[in-house]
N, C-alpha and C positions, 0 to 999 in steps of 0.2 A: 228139496231145494238145497243147493250147495251153500254152505256158509263161506262168506268171504273173510279171509284172515287179514285183519288190519294190524300191521306191525310197523314200527318206525325205528330207524337208527339215527343217531345224531353225531355229526362231525364237529369237533371243537376246532375252530379256525386258529385260535391262539396257541393251543397245545399240540395241534396237528395229530389228533387221534380221535377214534370213536369213543364216545362216552360209554361206560358200562351201565347196565340197566338192572334195576331190581323190579319188583312188581309194579310200583307206581312212579318211581323216580329214575332219573338218569343221573349218573355220578361222574365227576371228574376223577380219573384214576379208577381204583376199584370201588366196590359198592360201599366202602366206608368213606369215600370222598364226598365233596360238597354235593348235596342233593338238589336237583332242579326238577320241577314238574314240566310236562310238555308245554303247558301254557306259558311258563316263564321262559322256556327256550324259544318259543315262537315270537316272543317279544324282544328277542336279542338277535336279529338277523345279521348284525355285524360280527357276532361272536360264534353263532351256531348255524349249521346247515342240516335241515331235517330231510331225510330220505325215506321213501316208503317201500315196503316189500311188495313185489309185483304179483305174488301168488304163483310164480313159476319156479321150477326146480331144474337145475342143469343136468347134464348127462352123468355127472359124478355125485348127484344127490345134494348139491349146495343150493341154498336159497338164492334167488336172483333179486337184487335190489336196484332201485333207481340209483344211478351213479356207478353201477358196476360196469366193467369192461368185459366184453364177451367176444368169442370168435363166431363169425357167421359161417354156417356149415358149408354151403355150396360155393361160396366165393372166397373163403379163407381170409376174409377181411376182418379187421378188428373194429368193434363198434361199442359205443356207450349206450347204456340203457337210460332213457329219459321219458318223462311224462309229457305228452303233447296235449296241451290244454285245448287246442282247437278241435282235435279229434276225440278228446276224452279217453285216451288210452296210452299205455306204455308202448314205446317204439324204440328202434335202434338207429343210431346216427354214426356213420363211419367217419373216417378221418377227412373225407372230402365233403362232409356235411350232407351226404346223401342219406335220406331217411328210409327205413325199412319197417314193415310190420314185424311184431315180435313173434307172431305165429302165421302160418299159412295153411291152406287146405291140403289134406292128404287125398290122393285119388286112388280108386280101385282099378282093377285091370281094364275095366270098360271106360275109364276116364271120368267116372262120376265122383263128386266130392264124397269123402268118407272120413270125416273128422278133421281135427286140426293137429298140426305138429309144430314144434318150436323151430324157428329159423336159426337159432344159435345152438352151439354145442356145449360150451362150458364157460364159466366165469374164470377169467384169467387175472383179474385185479379190480381196482377201483380207480376212479378219476383222481383220487388223492395219493396214489402210490408214489408219485415223484415229488411230493411236497415235503 
């Protein structure tokens, strides 16, 4: 059985940066900064945005997170990684709000499904890069 890796990152709306993380706490600034537990952060939605690791790795070995901006391989479009609560899965949304699955089937020479492949190539930024 595969273990699902649950990891979170936290965007600080006020200071416009991601919090650093030690084993149990998130910190403003470096790990010596003000410590917050994830529970404290979740109770401050006007201050913090929590994003989850998708479990996917891009073509350059980078982790792919909710809120990342990626390049869609076959169409060359730019898309945001988001969690679709109706479908219960991570998906991609392009600049025209068109939604894509984050993976698709790979087919063998006979046209039979043969595993899954990522629809995206690489992480090129986050939704917060222009803030």
